[in-house]
N, C-alpha and C positions, 0 to 999 in steps of 0.2 A: 573069570575072562570072557565074555562073551562072543561069541563063533560072527566074526569079522564076514565083510563078504565087499566086491568091488561097486554092486547096484549104488549100496546104499552108505558110500566112503563120503558122496558127494549130494545134498538136500534137493531132491527129487529125480535124480538118476534112477531111478529102480521107476516110475512110472515108466523105467521106455522098457520095461521087461514084462514077462504075463508069466504067473503062477512064483513056483519057489526060482525060477532059476536065475546063473547069474551069470558075469566074464567067468567062462568056465578057465581054471588051474591048467597052463600049462599052455595056453593056445596064445598064436602073436598075431595077433588087434591092429589093421594098418589104421590111423588114424591121422584123417586126411581134411581137404579142403581147402577155401580159398587161403589171403593173405586176411590175419588181424580177424578171423572167428576164432580167436582164443586155445589150438590146435596144442601145446605148448600148457601153458595154465592145464586146463581139465584132464592132465595128466600128471601133471603134474601134483596133482589138486586130492585123484586120486590116488597114487600110487603114496602119499604122506599124509592125510589121512586112514587109508587101509593099517596103512604100517602101525598106523598109533592104538590099532586095537589085539595085534598079535607082536612077534618077537619074530618077524620078517626081516628077513635085509633086502634091501633094492640096491639101487644101478641108473644113474639119468647119464647118459651117454651126450652131448652138444655136441658139436661140428661146431657151428655156429652161434656163438657167445658162447665166453668167457667165463668160468667159473661167480665168478665177478659179477657182471653184468646181466649170466641169466637167477642167479640166485635178487638179483635189484629190483628182476620184470619181475618172478614173482612178490616180491615181494606190497608190490606197489598194488597186485593183485587181493593187495589182501593173504596170498599165499607165507600159510606156514609152511619151515621143510622139517619135516622130523627127526632123528637125530640117526637115524638107521639108513634114511635114505642119502647118498654118500651122487658124492658133480661132480665126471670126468667131461676133459675140456679139452682133452690135445694135443695143447699147450707147453708142453710139454714132449712131443715127437712132431710137432711140427718144426720146432726148436732145434732139436737132433740130427729130423731130415731134411735142413734146411734150403738144402744142393742138391734132396732128392725129392718124387714124390713116394709119400710113405706109400708103402697098402692099409688102408683105413681099416679096411673090417681083418684083414690081419692080423692086427692092432686090437682092434673091439673082442677078436676070439685069447684072443690071448691074455688082456685084462678079464673078460669072465671063466675065463678059468684059475684065474689070479683072485678072482674076489669064490669062486666056489671052494677053494682051498682053505683063503681064508676064512671065512661063512657058516657054515654047516645048515645056515638058513637062510641065508640068501637065495632068491626066488622070486624075484621078478626086475625085470630091465627094460629101460626105454633107450631110441637112438632117434636123434634131433640135431638131423634131418637126412632124409633120404636123398633131400631136393644139396643136401647138400653135398652130399657123400655123392653124385656124378657129376656134380661142379670140378670138385680139390679133386676126383677118378682120369684123370683122360681116356688109361686103358682097363680101365673096366667094361668086360661082354657082361651086362647086365640080368639077361635071364641065366646059364649057368654062372654065375655070382651068390645072385641072388637064390637061386634054387638053394646053391648050399648057403648059403647065412642060414636062409628058414629053417633050415631040415638041418646045420648047429645051437638053434636055440630051440626046438623046439626035441631035438636030443638030451639034455640038459635040464628039459622039461623048464624054465619060468616062463611063465608067462610075461608075454614081451609086447610092449607100443612103441610101433615103427609112424613116429611120424611124416607127414609125404604133404607138400604144397600140391595141391595141381589146380589147374587153372581154364581150361580147355573141358566145357558143357558135357563131354566125353569125356568123359576120366576110362575109362579102360583103354585107351591111343597117345598114343607116343613119338613122336616125331623118324623112325628113321633113315636111312641110305636110301633105302629103295622106297619111300613112300611114309605110309602110316603100319604101324602095327601094335599087336595087345604089348599091354602094361604086365608085364608079370609079379606086381604083387597086391595086386589084386584078386587077381587069381586062388598064390599063394598061399594067402595070408585067409588064418579062421572067422576073420571078421571085419569088419570095413566100422566105424564108425564115421559121421563128418559131422564138419562146421563149415558152417554156411553167411552169406549175409543176405535175408529180405529187404527187400525198399520197397514201402510205396510213396502215395505223396504225403502219407498225412507222416508215418515213420520210418524208422531203419535199426530192421530186430536179425540179433542170431541168435544162429536156430540145431539144434543136433539134434541127427536121423539117424539109429541106425541101420540102415543100407544090406548088412549080415552078421552073423555072429549066429554059426554048424551051429546044429545037438540045439539053439537057444528058441524057449520061444516069445517070440519083442514082439511090442509094438515098433509099426512100419512110421507115423507118423513124426515128423516136423515137431522139435517140443523150444521153445527160447531161453538162449542159456543166459543168463545174468550175473553180472559181477556181483557182487555185496562185499561188506567189515569185508566178511571174516572166508576168503574166497568163493570158487563157485558158485553157484546154484541153476534146476529149472526150475521153472516155475508151473505152466502145464503146457498143450499144441498150439503150436505160433498161430491156429488160423480158424 
């Protein structure tokens, strides 16, 4: 079996990496950007294609959609789900806790532990999205609990993709009770992949950019990302 890499899981994605580098195994990657930038599609496509050339297992946890809705959306992008990519949508948790506020991070950690016990080769995790987590958790201490969450993922040696939608041009800030405060996710993450949209008078283009990747020699340019018949593809520098 040919050695699988994350950067070869999508056509053209390898152009964002230099030398023989790749997304490091066991790292926590923040996938961020604007609405409609294909964040969920990118993560799902990378993981599903990566699994096709190895014996690993992966878990995609979605707070935003049901499993049925998410699968339908991925299918519309031409992305085929691999059998070893499992989807968890928290619907049973919400039903069980319908009169209370679930601790979604605790539920997520317990779910990860369950999959680790069930599948020895469970090594990839995705969470969609941090925005949904924040909106559903009124008592969440972002700084403290994000630190614990990131540490937990690293301790379990999971290559993790955490999706977060951003709107502010200053992506490192969020609004707190005392004004603006630094977003902990950007500093805690080992890597940041940004997806966005560039508009001019003639066209609208989606782009992908690696803004940060610890220990990796990578390209900093924005590359155009397209939806093809068989999923996503990166087709070169956008400028």
